[in-house]
N, C-alpha and C positions, 0 to 999 in steps of 0.2 A: 409412602412406603413403596419401594421398588419391587415390582413383580418380575421374577426371572423367567426366561423362556420355558424351562422345563419344570416349573413349580407345580403344574397340574398333574404331572406324572407321580404315581403313588409308590413307585418302587425304585430303589437305587440301581438295581440290576437292569431294569428297563431303561433308565436314564443312560447308563453306561453303554448299553447296546445302541441306543439312538445316537449317542455321541460318536461312536465308532462309525456307524452308518453314514451320518452326516459328513464327517471328515473324509471318509473314503469317496463319497459321491462328489464332494467339492473338488477333491484332488483329481478324480477321473475327469470331471467336466473341464476343469482348468487345463489339465494336461492335454486333453483332446483339442481344446480350442487352440492351444499353443502349437500342437503338432499340425493341425489343419491350416493354421495361419503361417506356417513356416518359421515360427519363432525359434531361435537358436536354443539348443539344449541347455547351455550354460546360463541362459536367461530364464527359460521356462521352468526348470527344476526348482531353483530357489523361490521363484514367485509362487509356484504351486505349493511348496512346503509351507511358506509363510501364510498363504491364504487358508490352507487347511488348518494350520495352528490357530489362526485368527477365529475361524468358525468354531473350533474346539473351545477356545477361550470364551467366546460369546455364549455358547450353549452351556458351558460348564460353570459359568459364573453363578454363584449361589449354592452349588452342590456341596462344596467344602467350606464356604465362608462361615456358616453357622458354627462349624467345629472350631475354626480359628477364633471366632468371636467368643465362643464359650471358654476357650483357653485364656483369652485376654480378660474376659469378665471374671473368671475364677481368680486370677491374680489380683484384680482390683478388689474383689470381695474379701480376699485375704487381708487387705489393708483396711477393711471396715467400710468400704463403699458398696452398699447393697442396692443402690439405685440403678445399676447397670443392667441392661436387658439385651438380648440377642434377637436378631431378625429370624423369624420362623414363618416364612410365607409358603415354603414347600410342604407338600403333603406326604412325603416319603418318610422313611425311618429317621433320617437326620432331622427333618422338620419336627417329628414327634419328640425326639430327644431335645430339640431346642425349646419346644413348648414346656416340656417337663422341667427344663433348666429354669425357664422364666418363672414357673410356678414355685420352684424351690427358692428362687431369689426373692419372690414376694413374701414367702413364709419367713425367710431369714430377716427380711426388712421389718416385718411385723414384730418379730421377737426382739430385734434391736430397738425398735421404737418403744416397746414396753420397758425395756431395760433403762433407756434414757429417761422415760417419763417417771419411772420409779425413783431414780436419783433426784429428779427435780421435785417430786412430791415430798420426799424425805426432807430435802433442804427447806422447802417452804413450810411444811407443817412443824418442823422443829424450831423454826426461827422464833415464833411467838413465845412458847414457854421458856426457851433459852433466854430471850430478852427479859422476860418477867423475872426469872430466877436470878439473872445477873443484876437486875435492878434491886431486888431484895437484898442480895449479898453485898452489893456496893453500899446500900444504905446502912446495913449492919456494920460493915467495915469502917465507914466514915463516921459512925456514931449518930447518924441522922435518926435512926430508929433503934429501939432497944430489942434485944433478943427475947421478947415476950412470947408466950405460947401462940398467940394469934399470928405473929410474924413468922415464926418457925413453921406453923401449920400451913401458911401460905407458900413458904418455900418447899415444904414437903409435897404440897398439892401440885406445884409446878413440876417437881421431879416425877411424881406419879403420872402427871399428864404426859410428860415426855415418854415415859415407859409405855403408856397406853397408846401414844401416837406411833411409836415404833411398831407396836403390835398391829395397830390399825393400818399403817402404811404397808406393812407386809401383807396384811389382808387385802389392801388395795391392789397390790400387784397380782394377787390371786384372783381378785375380781376382774381385773382387765384380762386375765387369762381364762376367765369363765369358770372359776372354782369356788367363789364365796357366795353363799345364799343370804337372803334377808332374814335376820333373826328378830322376830316380833315380840314385843312385851308391852305392858301398860306403862305409859309415860305421863308424869305429872308435868304439864306444860309450864305452870308457874315456877316450879322448882327448877326446871330445865333452863328457863330464861334467866332467873336470878343467879343461878350457878354460873352461867356463861358470863354475865356481867361482872360477877365477883372476880373471875379469872382474868378478864380483859383489863380490869382496873389495876391489877398488879403491874401492868406494863407502864404505868405512870403517865399516860397521855393526858393532856389538859383538855379533857372532854367530859361532859356530864351525860350520864346514861339515865333514861327514863323508861320504866317497864310498865306495860298495861296489858292485862289478860282479862278477856271477857268470854265467858264467866270466869271468876277467879279460881274455881275448882275444875278447870278444863282438864280432862284426861283423854288421851288418844292412844291408839295402837301404832307402834313403830319400832324401829331399831334405835335404841337409846344412844348407842355409840355414834351411829351415823348422824342422828339429829344433833348431837353435840358438835360434830364437825360442821354441820350446816350452819348452826347459829354462831359458832366461834368464827367461821370464815366471813360471814356476813357482817358481824360486829367489827372484826379486824379491818375489813375493807371500808366500812363506814367511818370508823375512828381515824383511819389514816387520811381520809379525804376531808375530814371536818376541820374547820379553822380552830385555832386556840380559843378555848372558852365556849366552843360550840356544844350543841345538844344532839345526842343520838337517841332516837326513840325506837324502842323495841316493843312490838305489840303482837298479840295473838287473839283472834276472834273465831268464834264458832260459826260455821255456815251450815248448809243443808246436809250434805254428805261429805263436806271437806272442812278443814280448818285453815285459816289464813295466817301466815307469818309475815309481818311487815317490819322492815328496817328502814328508817329515814334518817338522813344526815343533812347538815347545812352547808355542804361543800359546793363546788362549782357545778355539780350535776353531770349528767351524761347526755351528750348530743343524741338526738333520735337516730341518726344514722349509725351510731356506734353501739347502740344498746344491745343488739343481738350479738355482735362480735365480742362484746365484753365477756361473754360466758364461754368463749372458746379458749382452749388451752394456749397459753402464751399470748392471748389476745389482749395485751396491754393497750391502754388508750393513750391518745395524744395528750400533751400537756394542757391543751385547752379543754379537754374533757376530764381533767383530773387524773391523768395517767400516772402510773407508778407501780412498783412491785414487779413480780415475775409473771403475773397473769394466770396463776394457778388457783387462787382462792375461789373465785367465782366459778371456775370450771369444776372444782370439787363440789361446790354447792349445787350446781346443776346435776352432777352425777348422783348426789344423795337424793335430790328430789325425784330424779328419774327412777332411781332404785325403789323409791316408795310409790311410784306410779303417779307422781304429781308433776307440777310445772313451776317454773320460776321465770320472772321477767322483770324488767324495769318498767315502771308505770310513770305517768306524768305526775310530778309532785304538786302539792297544793300551792306552795309559795316558791321556794327555791331549794336547791340541793338535789339529792337523788333518793328515789323511793323504790325499794326492791320488795316484791311480793312473791312469796312461795305459797302455792295452793297444794295442800297435802290431804290425801284421803284419811278419814277417821279410822278406817280399818283396811290398810293396804293389802292387796292380793299378792300372793307369791309371784315374783318376777324372776325369769331366767337371767342370770347375770350377764350372759353373752349378749343379751338384748340391750344392755345399758353401757355403751362405750363411754370412756372418760372424755374424749374429745369429739369433734365433729365426726359423724358416722363415716366409716370407710366405705367407699363405693364398692359394689361387688366386682369381682374380677371379670374383666371383659373376656369374651371368647377370642377376640383378635389379639395379636401379639403386639407388645409395646415396641416403640421404635428403638433401634439400637442406640447406644451412646455415641456422642459425637467423637469421642476419642477412639478412633478406629483401631482394630487389632492389626497385627502384622499380616501383610499380604504375602502371597507366594513369592513375589519378587523380593520382598524384604527378607523372607525366610532364606532364600537362596543366596542373596548378595549382601545382607545387612552387615555382616562383620567387616568385610573389606570394601564395601561400596554402600555406605549408609545413605538413606533417603533424607534429603534436606527439606522435605515437605515443600517441594516447588509449587508455586501458585500456578493456576491454569494460565496458559499463554496462547490464546487463539491466533495472534499474529504470526507466531513461529510455525504453528500448524499450517496456516494458510501459505506461509512462505515456502515450506517444504513441498506442499501440494503444488504450488505454483511452479517450482523448479521441475517437479515431475511432469507436469503438463507441458512445460516448455521443452523438455527433453523429448516427450512423445510427439510433439508437433514438428520439431526441426531436425532431430537426429536421424530417424530412419531413412534408409536409402540415400544417404549422403556420405561421401568420403570424409575423412578427418580434415577439419578445417575450422573456419570461423564459427560455425554452429557449435562445435564441441567447446571452443574457448568460451563462448557466451554462456553455455550451460555450466561449465566449471566455475566461471566467474560468479554466476548467480548463486550456485551452491555455496561457494566460499563466502559470499556476502551474508547469506543466512546464518552460516555457522559462526562467522565472526561476530555478527550482531547478537547471537545467543550466548557467546562465550562469557563466562564470569571472570575470565583472565585476560580479556581483550586489552586491558590497559597495561599489562606486563610487557616489558621489552622483549622477552623471549617469545611470547605469543605473537607479537607484532612482527618479529623477525621471521617466524615460521609462516605467517600470512604472506609476507613479501616473497619468500622463497616459493610458496605454492603458486603465486601469480606468475613468477618466472617459469616454473615448470609447466604450468598450463599454457603459456604462450608458445611452447614448442608445437602445439597442435596447429598453429597457423604459420609456423616458420619451416617445419620439416614435413615432408610427405611420407617418410618412412613410418609405417604404422608401429613397428616395434619400438621406435624412439618415443612416440606419443604414449603408447601403452605403458612403457617403463616409467616415463615422467609422471603419468597420471597415478600409477600405483605408488611411486615414491612420494608424490604430493599427498596422497591419502595417509601414508605413514606419518609424514611431517605434520599434517593437520591433526591427526590423533595425538601425537606427542605434544603439539602446541596447546591443544585443548586441555590435556591433562596436566601439563607442566612438569613432567617427570625429570629427574636429574641423573638417573642411572639406567643401565641396560635393562634391568628388570622392570623399571617403570616404563621404558619404551615398549617392551613386549606387552606389558599390561595395557598400555594405551591402545595398541593395535588390536588386541583381543577384545577390549572393552567396546569398541565400536559396534561389531555385530551383536555383542551381548546386550547392547543398549536397547535393541528391539524388544527384549524381554524385560530388562530392568526398568525401562521407561513406561511400561504398561500402566502403572498407577497414575503417573503424570498425564499420559494420554487420556486415560479415563476421566481425570478431573477436567482436562481441557475440553473434552467432548461434552461432559455434563454442563460445563459453564456455558456452552453454546445454547443450552435449553433456556437460559435466562436472558437471552438477547432479544426477546420479544419479537417485534416485527421483522428484525433482521433474519432470525431463524425461519420465521414463517415465509419470508421472501425466498430464502434458499430452498426450502422444501417445495415451494410453488414452482420455482424454476426447474428443479430436478424432475418433479412429477410432470411438468409440461413437456420437457424434453423427452421423457420416456413415452408419454402419450403420443407426441408427434412422431417419434421414431416408429412405434408399433403400428399406428394407424396409417402412416405414410407408406410403410412397407406393404401392409396388407392391401390397401387400395391401389397402390402402384402395381402390385402383381395382378390385380383384377382388371385394370384398365391401362392400355398402352399409352393413350394420350396423357392421362394423369401422371403416369410414370415419367414421360418426357418432361412435363412441367416440373415435377419434383426433382428430376435430374438436373434441370437447368438452375434450380435454386439451391440445391444441396450439393456440397462437394462430393465427388465420386470417390468414396472410400470403399475399396474392395475388402473382402473378408480378411485376406492376408494382411493388407495394409492396416486395417483397424486392429486386428489381434496383436500385431507387433507393436503398434503405438500404445495400446493399453498395457501390455506387459512392460514396456519400457517406462511408461509413466509410473506404474506401480513400483517398479524396481528402483528407479532413480529417486522418486519421492520418498520411498521407504528408507533408503540409505541416508538421505539428507535429514529425514525426521529423526532417525536414530542418532545421527550426528548432533542434532540440536539438543537432544537430551544429554549426550555426553558433554556438550559444551556447557550446559547449565549445571550439571551435577557430575563432574568428573570423579572417578574413583580416587581413593587416597592411597598412593603407592606405599606410603610409610607403614600401612597396616599389614602388608605382606612382605615387607623388606626383611630379608634374612640377616640377623645381626652377625657380625664377625665373631667367631669363637676361636681364639688362638689356642693351639695345642699346648700341653704342659711341657713336652720335651722338644728340643730343637730338631733332633734327628727325624721326628715324625713328618715334618714338611721339607726339611733340607735334603734328605736322602732321595726322595723322588725327583726333586729338581736337579740334583747333581747327576742322577741317572740320565735324565733327558739331555742335560749338558753333554754328557759323555757320548750319547747316541749322535747328537748333532756334530760333535767333534770327529767321530769316526766317519760320518757322512762327508765332512769337509776333506778328510784324508782321501776318501774315495774320489772326490772331485779333483783333488790335486793329482791323483794317479792318472785320471783320464787326461788332464791337461798336459802332464809331463810325459805320459806313455804314448800319447798320440792316438789317432783314429785306428791305426793298425792294431795297437794293443787292445783297444776297446773291442774291435771286431773279433780278434783272436780269442779274447777272454769270454765275451758274452754272446758272440754270434750275431750282433746287431750292428747295423750301420749307425753312424753318428746321428743322422736325421731321425732314424727310428728310435734311437736311445733318448734323444731330447724330447721327442713327442710322447714317449711312454711315461716320463716322470713328471711332466708339468702339472697335471691335475693333483697328483699326490703331494707335490711340494706346496701347492696352494692350500690344500687341506691341512698340511703340517703347520703352515704359517698361522692359520686360524686357530688351530688347537694350541699353539704356543701362547697366544693371547689368553686363551682359557686357562692354561696352566699358570700363567703369571697372575691372573685374577684370583684363582683358587689359593695359590701359595701366599699371596699378599693378605688374604683373609685368615689364613691359618697360622701365619708366622707371628710370634709375639714381638713386640717392639718396646718393651719396657726398658731395656738397657741399651747402652751404646753398642755393645757387642752384638746384640740381637739385630739392631738396625744395620750394622755393618754387613752381617751375613745376608740380610735381605738384599741390600744394594749389590753386593758382589755376585751372589748366585743368580739372581734374576737379571742383573745387568749383563752377565756373561751369556745367559740364555737369549736375551734380546739381541745382543751383538751377533751371536751365531745365527739367529733367525734372519737378521738382515743379510747375512751371507747367503742364506737359503733363498731369500727373496731375489737377490741379485742373480743367483744361479737359475731360478725359475724364469726370470725375465730374459736371461741370455738364451736359455733353451728355446723359448718361444720365438726369439729373434732368429735363431738358426733355423727353426722349423719354417717360419714364414719366408725366409730366403729360399728355402728348398721347395716349398709347396705353394707359396703365394699368400696374399693377405685376404682375410675375411673380417667382416664386422665382428663376428663372435670372438675371433682370436684377439682382435684389438680390445674388445670389451673385457675379456679375461685378463689381458695385460693391465688394463686400468684398475681392475679389481685387485690384482696382486700388488700393484703399486700403492693402492689405498691401504692395504693391509700393512705394507712396509711403513707407510706414513704413521699408522697407528702404533706400530712397534717403536718408532722414533719418539712419538709423543709419550708412550709408556715409559721410555727411558728418561725423558725429561721429568715426568711426574715422579719417577722413582728417586730422583735426587733429593727431593724434600719429603718423600714418602707421603705426598698428598696429591691426589689427582681427581678431585671431585669435578673438575672441569672437563675431564677426558671424555665421558660419554657424549656430552653435547658437542665437543670438538669433533669427535668421530662422526656424529650425525651430519653436522654442517659441512665438514670436509668432504664426506661422501657425496652429499648433494651438490657441492660446488664442483667436484670432479665430473659428476653426471651432466650438469649444466654446461660445463666447458666442453665436454665430449659432444654434446648435442649441438652446441653453437659452432663448433669447427666443421660441422656437416660431415659426420663420420663416413657415410657412404661415398661422398665425393672424395674424401681423403683416401679411403681404401681403393677407390678406382684409380686415383692418381698414383698410388704406390704400385699397383699392379701394372699400370702402363709403363712406369719407370722400369720395373723389373722386366717387362716385355722388350723394352728398348735395349736393355743390357744383355738379357739371356735369350731373347727370342721366344720365351715361353709365356703363355697367358691362358687363363681359364675363361673363355668367352661365355660358356654356359652360366658360370656364376655371375659374371657381369650383367648378363641379361636379366637376372633376378633382382638387381638393385632397383630402388625406387627412382622417382623423378628427381630426387635430390642429386643423383649422380649424373644427370644428363648434361649440365654445363661442362663437367670434366670430360665425359666420354665423347662429347661432340667435338673435342679438339683432336681426336684421332684423324689419321688420313681419311680422305673421302671414300677410298675403296675399302677401308677397314671399319669405319664408324658404324656401318650397317651390321657388322658382326655383333656389336654390343647393344644396338638399339633396334633390333628386329621387331619389337612389339609396339613401337610408336608409329602412329599414323598422322600425327599433327592435329588431331581434332580433340575438342574438349566440350563437354556438355555441363560443366560445373555452373551452378548458380552462385549468387553472391554469398550465400551461407556456406558454401563449400570452398570459398577462396582460401588458398594456401600458397605461401610464397614459393615453396619448392615446385609445386605443379605449375604455378604461373610462369616461373622462369623456364621450366622445361617446355611448356606449350609455346612460349614465345620463340625459343630456339628452334623447335621442330617446325613451326610455321615458317620460319625464316630460311632455314638451311636444309630442311628435310628432303626437298626435291633433288638435292645434289648428292644425297647418300645412296650408296649401292648396297642393297640388302643381299647377302650371299650366305650360302651354307658351307662352302669350303673355306673356312676361315683359317689363316695360318697360325702356327704355334699353339694349337689347342692342347691343353693338358688337363689332367684330372686333379682335383684337390686331394 
């Protein structure tokens, strides 16, 4: 039984208070360490939040789990399963409620047991008289016997016996419930035994019965009805196990203060090891021991003897067969019925709580995400946990204090390998294509020095990874994939718990890990203490242990936790991706065509008017534009580019919404969809062309920048999506369009990165300088090393205007190797001495 951290606290209110205090303290400590260590805020804040939530989860475990277990147990009890119990180790109000629930479950289980036993008793006890009555009636129907008074009296006797048995069995249920007392009267033992033999003979078994009572006039005190049950069950058991033609002997003898009832048969007997179990309810014996029946007859016989204060047992027979002896008092004392259980005594309720059922109730994560993100009961997977931790450790060791380069590529490659190994979709072509694209995007960290390119490629690679792991086919699934990655930190908590618990079963391996951790902690603490007390010892420690300053160590720890956590969340997403189909919004076409067509035609009209305005500018000239709006043409094109880009994106949204609302049942419906949306897409392409033209004019007037080129590419990608939408509209089927949009966008980004955008922008600005004599040296100085090969081609007296920040030195190690920086360093080392660095650069303009 697992004991939770706050189980000893006796109040829920105090637990909540301790929970808040612990979370706040952890957050303050972690944030303070991050601030003192110079950890960036964008890294320290999420790590602090996650650690605080982890501590909250650790301490809160068990506070609400009994409530969830009780909900689950109640639903199982409603189906008839009363064996379920809940964990109740805490001492607070919830723990008391859990213990009360377990007590109620035990009471219900006891009631259900009595109900089942009553049904079994009724079936068993009615079988013998029914069989006897059926035999009598069959003999009468077949003419074997005549309906003489003796035969009819035997049939009536069996009917009366059944009536009495029904009454007795109802009494039996009341006895089990503790409501039936022992009714004593004078019993003639000789009459009792002969009457029982007469009734058993009606069954027609090929068995001879011998009765011997000593003394012949033996009278005892007892409950006649119960004693009849005792003798009838013992005779029935003996006759069933006797061979054909066998003899069953029934005897009664007087003892000192007891009388003995003996029943002997000539059957196979009962093995010594089975003799006690034979009296248990449903304790049927094996075939070798003469097993058969339901196992209730001897249990009822024991109950009757216990009710009278006697005992019953198998004794060693004189020759062969089985010998049952019941020792009964001559004058039994009153016995409380509750003291005489029908089966083996039920052990008293333990004060400790039973273990919960193996079928665990719904966890918090299942409650939050179960509908759209069901748990597939992932098995524990320690290798994936170690892989994620290993990636985090690798990042903490090689990334801090290094520029983007080979180290980043190695970490990204390791993280991608762990995710791909964990993916349940890794054999699908789409996932493999996403993996290849991610490797290409990650390679930009060693090809380009510009940090913005690397960051953009890493973020794009994360999106592509999430989409590949989930395997979505539409934009909604793509969005769900991206959102699911951070949410996996919460959704995967049950899997992480199972994985951590599985480590406890690793035996020596876990002990070895614990030993290593404790040894490292002990070494660190005592080395620091003794090193601060002795200078020579501190020198020796410093020579053996790497010099990690506090700032260095804090940053590495934060980075290890952050990267390892991101990869670990990704491994859960890879193993158990959400099902996009569970939240996919079904298309619901409207009843009337005008409901979707009118808004689309309005947008078409607005675009048409916009194109008329563009024509007026073209034919009216710049003078007309300035006279009408008061803007120069350069100001005019700069003002509208962003709005046109947004309009293009919104047009795609309009087409998507209209395609879902437009009915397509008739040819006329499909025609209107193609015409209206086709016209809208065509007008949008004109808008895209206008936006690109505006940016081209603006760049000619004010120069080129990376951001402007990037926005150009984005607008061109939107135009490509519009064309693809028109192609899909021909057949009104475009399930391929979302994935096409994803891969086309990634392909444009890779092409943009491969052409070395900063070098290209530098080339365009130099060409513009040669034509117009205008150039923004200040902007060129902000470009990365990727632009050095291009800028170094300027005249010697002007190259220094663009490369004032280069001194030709580099302290990069092999983990920082980057193609862009390597080329720049080689050029500066070779030609840097010939450059003239100056402040009065010609042609300086503002962007």
